[in-house]
C-alpha positions as CSV (number, residue, x, y, z in Angstrom):
1,X,-10.4,-0.2,29.7
2,X,-10.7,-0.8,33.3
3,X,-7.9,0.5,36.0
4,X,-6.1,-2.3,37.2
5,X,-5.7,-0.7,40.5
6,X,-9.4,-0.4,40.9
7,X,-9.8,-3.8,40.4
8,X,-7.7,-5.0,42.6
9,X,-8.7,-2.6,45.2
10,X,-12.5,-3.7,44.2
11,X,-11.0,-7.7,44.4
12,X,-9.7,-7.3,48.1
13,X,-12.2,-5.7,49.3
14,X,-14.4,-8.7,48.5
15,X,-12.0,-10.9,49.6
16,X,-11.4,-9.9,52.7
17,X,-15.3,-8.9,53.9
18,X,-15.4,-4.6,53.9
19,X,-13.8,-1.8,53.3
20,X,-12.3,-1.6,57.1
21,X,-9.9,-4.5,56.4
22,X,-9.1,-3.8,52.6
23,X,-7.7,-0.6,53.6
24,X,-5.9,-2.1,56.3
25,X,-4.5,-5.1,54.0
26,X,-3.4,-2.2,51.0
27,X,-2.2,0.3,53.3
28,X,-4.2,3.1,52.3
29,X,-7.4,5.4,54.0
30,X,-10.7,4.1,54.0
31,X,-12.0,7.2,52.0
32,X,-9.6,6.8,49.1
33,X,-10.8,2.8,49.2
34,X,-14.2,3.7,48.8
35,X,-13.6,6.9,46.6
36,X,-11.3,4.3,43.6
37,X,-14.2,1.3,44.3
38,X,-17.0,4.5,43.5
39,X,-15.1,5.5,40.9
40,X,-15.4,1.3,39.6
41,X,-18.6,1.3,40.1
42,X,-18.9,4.0,37.9
43,X,-16.9,2.6,35.1
44,X,-19.1,-0.6,34.9
45,X,-22.6,1.4,35.7
46,X,-23.4,-1.6,38.0
47,X,-23.6,-1.2,41.7
48,X,-21.2,-4.0,43.4
49,X,-21.4,-3.5,47.0
50,X,-24.7,-3.3,49.1
51,X,-24.6,-3.0,52.3
52,X,-26.5,-5.8,54.9
53,X,-27.1,-4.6,57.9
54,X,-23.5,-3.3,59.0
55,X,-21.7,-6.2,56.7
56,X,-20.8,-5.2,53.3
57,X,-22.1,-8.0,50.2
58,X,-21.4,-7.9,47.0
59,X,-24.8,-7.6,44.8
60,X,-25.1,-9.5,41.6
61,X,-23.3,-7.9,39.0
62,X,-20.8,-7.8,42.7
63,X,-19.9,-12.0,42.4
64,X,-19.7,-12.0,38.6
65,X,-16.9,-9.2,38.7
66,X,-15.3,-10.9,42.0
67,X,-15.1,-14.2,39.4
68,X,-14.0,-12.4,37.0
69,X,-11.0,-11.0,39.2
70,X,-10.2,-13.9,40.7
71,X,-9.4,-15.2,37.4
72,X,-7.3,-11.6,36.8
73,X,-5.4,-11.8,39.5
74,X,-4.9,-15.6,39.6
75,X,-3.4,-15.7,36.3
76,X,-0.8,-12.7,37.7
77,X,0.1,-14.9,40.6
78,X,1.0,-18.2,38.3
79,X,2.8,-15.3,35.7
80,X,4.5,-14.3,38.8
81,X,5.6,-18.3,40.3
82,X,6.8,-18.8,36.4
83,X,9.4,-15.5,36.6
84,X,11.3,-17.6,39.5
85,X,14.5,-18.7,39.0
86,X,14.8,-23.0,38.7
87,X,16.1,-22.9,42.2
88,X,13.1,-21.2,43.6
89,X,10.0,-23.4,45.0
90,X,7.3,-22.9,43.3
91,X,3.6,-22.9,44.3
92,X,0.5,-25.1,42.1
93,X,-2.8,-24.2,43.2
94,X,-5.2,-27.8,41.5
95,X,-8.6,-27.1,42.1
96,X,-11.1,-29.7,42.0
97,X,-14.6,-29.4,41.8
98,X,-16.1,-33.0,43.4
99,X,-20.2,-32.9,42.7
100,X,-22.2,-33.2,45.8
101,X,-23.5,-36.6,44.7
102,X,-19.9,-38.3,45.3
103,X,-18.9,-38.5,49.2
104,X,-16.7,-36.0,50.0
105,X,-14.4,-37.3,52.9
106,X,-13.5,-39.9,51.1
107,X,-12.3,-37.4,48.3
108,X,-9.4,-36.4,51.4
109,X,-8.5,-39.9,51.6
110,X,-8.0,-39.6,47.6
111,X,-5.6,-36.9,47.7
112,X,-4.1,-37.4,50.8
113,X,-1.0,-39.1,49.2
114,X,-0.8,-36.6,46.7
115,X,-0.4,-34.0,49.5
116,X,1.7,-35.7,50.9
117,X,4.3,-36.6,48.3
118,X,7.0,-33.7,47.3
119,X,7.7,-33.3,43.7
120,X,10.8,-31.1,42.1
121,X,10.4,-28.2,44.2
122,X,6.8,-27.5,44.0
123,X,4.1,-26.7,47.0
124,X,1.2,-28.2,45.5
125,X,-2.0,-26.9,46.9
126,X,-5.3,-29.1,46.5
127,X,-8.1,-26.7,46.7
128,X,-11.5,-29.1,46.7
129,X,-15.4,-27.3,46.3
130,X,-18.6,-29.0,45.9
131,X,-21.3,-27.9,43.6
132,X,-24.4,-29.7,41.5
133,X,-22.8,-31.2,38.5
134,X,-24.1,-28.4,36.4
135,X,-22.6,-25.9,38.7
136,X,-18.9,-27.4,38.4
137,X,-19.7,-28.1,34.6
138,X,-19.8,-24.4,33.9
139,X,-17.0,-23.7,36.7
140,X,-14.7,-26.1,34.6
141,X,-15.6,-24.2,31.1
142,X,-14.6,-21.0,32.6
143,X,-11.8,-22.4,33.9
144,X,-12.7,-21.7,37.9
145,X,-11.9,-25.8,38.4
146,X,-9.4,-27.6,36.7
147,X,-10.3,-30.7,37.3
148,X,-14.6,-32.0,37.8
149,X,-14.9,-35.4,39.8
150,X,-18.4,-36.9,39.2
151,X,-20.8,-40.2,39.0
152,X,-22.2,-38.8,36.1
153,X,-21.0,-39.5,32.5
154,X,-20.6,-35.7,30.5
155,X,-20.5,-35.9,27.1
156,X,-19.5,-32.6,25.7
157,X,-16.9,-31.3,23.0
158,X,-15.2,-29.2,25.0
159,X,-14.6,-31.9,27.7
160,X,-12.8,-34.8,27.8
161,X,-12.6,-37.9,30.8
162,X,-9.0,-38.2,32.2
163,X,-10.5,-41.0,34.8
164,X,-12.8,-43.6,35.2
165,X,-13.0,-45.5,38.1
166,X,-15.8,-48.8,38.3
167,X,-16.2,-48.8,42.3
168,X,-17.8,-52.6,44.2
169,X,-20.8,-51.7,45.7
170,X,-21.6,-53.7,48.5
171,X,-24.2,-54.5,51.3
172,X,-22.5,-52.8,55.1
173,X,-23.5,-53.6,58.6
174,X,-21.4,-52.4,61.9
175,X,-19.4,-55.3,62.9
176,X,-21.0,-54.6,66.5
177,X,-24.5,-54.4,65.2
178,X,-23.6,-57.6,63.3
179,X,-22.6,-59.6,66.7
180,X,-25.5,-57.9,68.7
181,X,-27.7,-59.9,65.9
182,X,-25.6,-62.4,66.6
183,X,-26.8,-63.0,62.7
184,X,-24.4,-65.8,60.3
185,X,-22.8,-65.0,57.2
186,X,-20.3,-66.8,55.0
187,X,-19.4,-65.6,51.6
188,X,-21.8,-67.0,49.8
189,X,-24.8,-65.0,52.1
190,X,-26.8,-62.8,49.7
191,X,-27.8,-59.6,50.3
192,X,-32.2,-61.1,50.0
193,X,-31.1,-63.7,52.4
194,X,-28.9,-61.5,55.0
195,X,-32.0,-59.0,54.6
196,X,-34.5,-61.3,55.4
197,X,-33.0,-62.5,58.5
198,X,-32.7,-59.5,59.9
199,X,-34.2,-57.1,61.8
200,X,-32.5,-53.9,60.8
201,X,-33.8,-51.6,58.4
202,X,-32.6,-50.1,55.6
203,X,-29.8,-46.5,55.0
204,X,-30.2,-45.3,52.0
205,X,-29.5,-41.5,50.1
206,X,-31.7,-39.6,49.1
207,X,-33.9,-40.9,46.0
208,X,-32.8,-37.7,44.2
209,X,-29.3,-39.7,43.9
210,X,-27.9,-42.0,41.2
211,X,-26.5,-44.8,43.8
212,X,-30.4,-44.7,45.3
213,X,-31.7,-45.2,41.9
214,X,-29.0,-47.9,41.5
215,X,-29.9,-49.5,44.7
216,X,-33.9,-49.8,44.0
217,X,-33.1,-51.4,40.5
218,X,-31.0,-54.0,42.1
219,X,-34.2,-54.2,44.8
220,X,-36.4,-54.7,42.2
221,X,-33.8,-57.3,40.3
222,X,-33.8,-59.7,43.6
223,X,-37.2,-59.1,44.2
224,X,-36.7,-57.9,47.8
225,X,-38.8,-55.6,50.0
226,X,-37.3,-53.9,53.4
227,X,-38.0,-51.0,55.4
228,X,-36.0,-47.6,55.1
229,X,-35.7,-46.3,58.7
230,X,-33.1,-43.6,57.4
231,X,-32.2,-41.3,54.4
232,X,-29.6,-38.3,53.3
233,X,-28.4,-36.5,50.2
234,X,-25.1,-37.0,52.1
235,X,-23.2,-40.2,51.8
236,X,-21.1,-39.3,54.9
237,X,-24.1,-39.0,56.9
238,X,-25.1,-42.4,55.1
239,X,-22.1,-44.0,56.1
240,X,-22.2,-43.0,59.2
241,X,-25.7,-43.6,60.3
242,X,-24.1,-47.1,59.0
243,X,-21.0,-47.7,60.8
244,X,-23.4,-46.2,63.8
245,X,-25.6,-49.3,64.3
246,X,-28.6,-47.4,63.3
247,X,-29.3,-50.1,60.6
248,X,-27.6,-51.4,56.8
249,X,-27.2,-49.8,53.4
250,X,-25.2,-50.1,50.0
251,X,-22.0,-47.9,49.0
252,X,-19.7,-48.4,47.1
253,X,-16.2,-50.0,48.8
254,X,-13.7,-47.6,48.3
255,X,-15.8,-45.3,50.4
256,X,-15.7,-47.0,53.3
257,X,-12.1,-48.5,52.8
258,X,-10.7,-47.7,56.2
259,X,-13.6,-48.6,58.3
260,X,-13.8,-52.5,56.6
261,X,-9.7,-52.6,56.8
262,X,-10.4,-51.6,60.4
263,X,-12.9,-54.4,61.5
264,X,-15.7,-51.7,61.8
265,X,-17.7,-52.6,58.7
266,X,-18.4,-56.0,57.9
267,X,-19.4,-56.2,53.8
268,X,-22.1,-58.8,52.7
269,X,-21.8,-59.9,49.5
270,X,-18.9,-60.9,46.2
271,X,-16.3,-59.8,46.3
272,X,-16.9,-58.0,42.9
273,X,-19.9,-56.1,44.6
274,X,-23.1,-56.7,43.9
275,X,-22.7,-53.8,41.1
276,X,-20.8,-51.0,40.0
277,X,-20.9,-47.4,40.6
278,X,-18.9,-45.4,38.3
279,X,-16.6,-42.5,39.2
280,X,-15.4,-39.5,36.2
281,X,-12.2,-37.3,36.3
282,X,-13.3,-34.7,33.6
283,X,-10.7,-31.5,32.4
284,X,-10.8,-29.4,29.8
285,X,-10.1,-30.5,26.1
286,X,-7.4,-27.9,25.4
287,X,-5.5,-28.1,28.9
288,X,-1.9,-29.5,29.1
289,X,-1.3,-32.1,31.6
290,X,1.0,-31.9,34.4
291,X,2.9,-33.9,36.6
292,X,0.3,-33.0,39.3
293,X,-2.6,-33.5,37.0
294,X,-1.5,-36.6,36.0
295,X,-1.0,-38.0,39.6
296,X,-4.9,-37.2,40.4
297,X,-5.8,-39.1,37.6
298,X,-3.5,-42.0,38.2
299,X,-5.6,-42.3,42.4
300,X,-8.7,-42.0,40.5
301,X,-8.0,-45.1,38.1
302,X,-6.4,-47.0,41.3
303,X,-9.8,-47.0,42.4
304,X,-11.3,-50.0,41.3
305,X,-8.3,-52.1,42.4
306,X,-9.4,-51.2,45.9
307,X,-13.1,-52.6,44.8
């Protein structure tokens, strides 16, 4: 069995980024801390730290050990919270993984109402991280995150779909650019008519992204041809380029809801959109849902009303 103190010393050293800072935090001497870390390495039979110049970095084995230690001490913190009396204010940490194909700033808009809302003396903290779906799926299974938001359906026995939203995708143009081009549009103006009538090129997501694949299929259906002047695998960059008037492009309306509401972007196309882009909120099968998780589920389901 591992010594709990050794694990904690290792965890703090890795977390604060070095023996000197960790020793101050733990109120022990640096030689004593270094000795304890060497005992842990001897026990595991693995080298956990390595020096890179003046910096102390985790080895691959150290990264793996840190992930497990984080689970241990997160659970310990939750246990300490559970021992508080009902009158004490409890803290709750909700960890959400967002696939790198989902527009990241939009997540802040999604969660902000939940952060502002006070519930039953619970102090909520949302931690959001971004990575490819495969990485986040492993983190969900290993309980490093509580929820996963992705634009790709995932079918697995140990994962369940908690919520989904089909968001309308429309053609978007900077309102300022539209005025400069003196282009006339009506409710019946089609994407093909608009694209053929303006000089601006297309701003699109990278070809590796699902939204780009959907856009390419739509272009095949309407038999449209337009020069691509800018593309990125960061959707917030795509949205910003459209907003700045570098060209026109297609995005789900909830991603740019504020910009449309403020009149900075003009929507071309039918109210229901040219097609639907889906988001899925996933969780572990065995998990029970508290009130905060239920609120996140409700927020995702509400996205369809924005579209």
